C-alpha beads as a LAMMPS data file, in Angstrom:
LAMMPS data file: protein, C-alpha beads

113 atoms
112 bonds

1 atom types
1 bond types

-500.0 500.0 xlo xhi
-500.0 500.0 ylo yhi
-500.0 500.0 zlo zhi

Masses

1 110.0

Atoms # bond

1 1 1 199.547 462.983 292.693
2 1 1 201.578 463.315 289.493
3 1 1 200.059 464.491 286.250
4 1 1 199.055 461.839 283.758
5 1 1 199.681 462.081 280.050
6 1 1 196.010 463.069 279.716
7 1 1 196.447 465.992 282.106
8 1 1 199.426 467.082 280.033
9 1 1 197.208 466.976 276.929
10 1 1 194.532 469.034 278.720
11 1 1 197.213 471.546 279.750
12 1 1 198.638 471.574 276.189
13 1 1 202.028 470.455 277.452
14 1 1 202.086 467.665 274.867
15 1 1 200.321 467.492 271.497
16 1 1 197.264 465.428 270.661
17 1 1 194.912 465.215 267.707
18 1 1 192.012 466.953 269.463
19 1 1 188.681 466.733 267.672
20 1 1 186.334 468.221 270.283
21 1 1 186.612 470.323 273.405
22 1 1 184.248 472.099 275.762
23 1 1 184.532 473.455 279.296
24 1 1 184.186 469.979 280.866
25 1 1 185.716 467.527 278.409
26 1 1 188.219 466.808 275.684
27 1 1 188.096 464.268 272.846
28 1 1 191.181 463.189 270.936
29 1 1 192.423 460.330 268.763
30 1 1 193.986 457.344 270.510
31 1 1 197.665 456.976 269.589
32 1 1 197.295 453.167 269.445
33 1 1 193.958 452.700 267.668
34 1 1 192.206 449.328 267.630
35 1 1 189.767 450.439 264.917
36 1 1 189.632 453.012 262.116
37 1 1 187.907 455.382 264.553
38 1 1 189.289 455.187 268.085
39 1 1 188.806 458.257 270.229
40 1 1 189.289 458.983 273.905
41 1 1 186.712 461.078 275.742
42 1 1 188.069 462.489 278.985
43 1 1 186.812 464.819 281.676
44 1 1 188.995 467.826 282.392
45 1 1 188.415 467.100 286.071
46 1 1 190.899 464.541 287.378
47 1 1 189.089 461.331 288.296
48 1 1 191.443 458.338 288.304
49 1 1 188.919 455.646 287.403
50 1 1 185.171 455.150 287.112
51 1 1 184.922 453.634 290.585
52 1 1 186.430 456.832 292.027
53 1 1 183.564 458.990 290.724
54 1 1 181.324 460.496 293.390
55 1 1 177.773 461.842 293.626
56 1 1 178.996 465.302 292.683
57 1 1 180.380 463.861 289.413
58 1 1 176.961 462.691 288.202
59 1 1 176.386 465.585 285.820
60 1 1 179.932 465.351 284.453
61 1 1 179.602 461.619 283.774
62 1 1 176.329 462.160 281.930
63 1 1 177.955 464.965 279.972
64 1 1 180.691 462.592 278.763
65 1 1 178.041 460.270 277.293
66 1 1 176.326 463.193 275.579
67 1 1 179.682 464.244 274.133
68 1 1 180.156 460.704 272.791
69 1 1 176.862 460.960 270.928
70 1 1 177.624 464.454 269.652
71 1 1 181.042 463.440 268.320
72 1 1 179.605 460.259 266.780
73 1 1 177.006 462.348 264.924
74 1 1 179.703 464.763 263.724
75 1 1 181.702 461.817 262.359
76 1 1 178.595 460.160 260.880
77 1 1 179.103 456.986 262.943
78 1 1 176.126 457.421 265.278
79 1 1 174.589 454.102 264.188
80 1 1 177.594 451.886 264.952
81 1 1 180.060 452.555 267.738
82 1 1 181.123 451.083 271.056
83 1 1 181.966 452.858 274.296
84 1 1 184.426 451.167 276.658
85 1 1 185.668 452.125 280.123
86 1 1 188.498 450.075 281.613
87 1 1 188.444 450.402 285.411
88 1 1 191.707 449.531 287.133
89 1 1 194.906 447.764 286.177
90 1 1 193.323 444.298 285.995
91 1 1 190.844 445.690 283.454
92 1 1 193.791 446.962 281.364
93 1 1 193.478 450.614 282.377
94 1 1 196.929 452.031 281.659
95 1 1 196.337 455.765 282.156
96 1 1 194.783 456.565 285.504
97 1 1 192.601 459.433 284.378
98 1 1 189.039 458.347 283.628
99 1 1 188.506 457.960 279.898
100 1 1 185.946 456.469 277.567
101 1 1 187.080 454.740 274.398
102 1 1 184.808 455.441 271.424
103 1 1 185.486 452.733 268.845
104 1 1 183.976 452.440 265.370
105 1 1 184.731 451.854 261.714
106 1 1 184.873 448.061 261.674
107 1 1 182.719 445.096 262.659
108 1 1 182.780 444.887 266.454
109 1 1 182.435 441.396 267.880
110 1 1 181.159 440.224 271.252
111 1 1 182.523 439.336 273.681
112 1 1 185.527 441.622 273.344
113 1 1 189.038 440.352 274.199

Bonds

1 1 1 2
2 1 2 3
3 1 3 4
4 1 4 5
5 1 5 6
6 1 6 7
7 1 7 8
8 1 8 9
9 1 9 10
10 1 10 11
11 1 11 12
12 1 12 13
13 1 13 14
14 1 14 15
15 1 15 16
16 1 16 17
17 1 17 18
18 1 18 19
19 1 19 20
20 1 20 21
21 1 21 22
22 1 22 23
23 1 23 24
24 1 24 25
25 1 25 26
26 1 26 27
27 1 27 28
28 1 28 29
29 1 29 30
30 1 30 31
31 1 31 32
32 1 32 33
33 1 33 34
34 1 34 35
35 1 35 36
36 1 36 37
37 1 37 38
38 1 38 39
39 1 39 40
40 1 40 41
41 1 41 42
42 1 42 43
43 1 43 44
44 1 44 45
45 1 45 46
46 1 46 47
47 1 47 48
48 1 48 49
49 1 49 50
50 1 50 51
51 1 51 52
52 1 52 53
53 1 53 54
54 1 54 55
55 1 55 56
56 1 56 57
57 1 57 58
58 1 58 59
59 1 59 60
60 1 60 61
61 1 61 62
62 1 62 63
63 1 63 64
64 1 64 65
65 1 65 66
66 1 66 67
67 1 67 68
68 1 68 69
69 1 69 70
70 1 70 71
71 1 71 72
72 1 72 73
73 1 73 74
74 1 74 75
75 1 75 76
76 1 76 77
77 1 77 78
78 1 78 79
79 1 79 80
80 1 80 81
81 1 81 82
82 1 82 83
83 1 83 84
84 1 84 85
85 1 85 86
86 1 86 87
87 1 87 88
88 1 88 89
89 1 89 90
90 1 90 91
91 1 91 92
92 1 92 93
93 1 93 94
94 1 94 95
95 1 95 96
96 1 96 97
97 1 97 98
98 1 98 99
99 1 99 100
100 1 100 101
101 1 101 102
102 1 102 103
103 1 103 104
104 1 104 105
105 1 105 106
106 1 106 107
107 1 107 108
108 1 108 109
109 1 109 110
110 1 110 111
111 1 111 112
112 1 112 113
């Protein structure tokens, strides 16, 4: 399996605007933002998509949601943000390393796209 651009960011092979990191996860700004705040929350463990997660990933997946809340509080956007996971090519997933989009800073409508 070849490394994704996200793995290269984790390994510091390519630059990213990293705003949070811990032993399990990394958060950085999306290079093609759809809102004033558009971050990507990724696990350091390689999981291609949400449907590939297994029982042993339960704690990691919960951790990613806690990181989303922590980062939102740090950015003072905890009262208005959206989390999005695209699962698979038909859902517009373009990088096959599980990631959560944290989007905020503008009025978010429903349904999306």
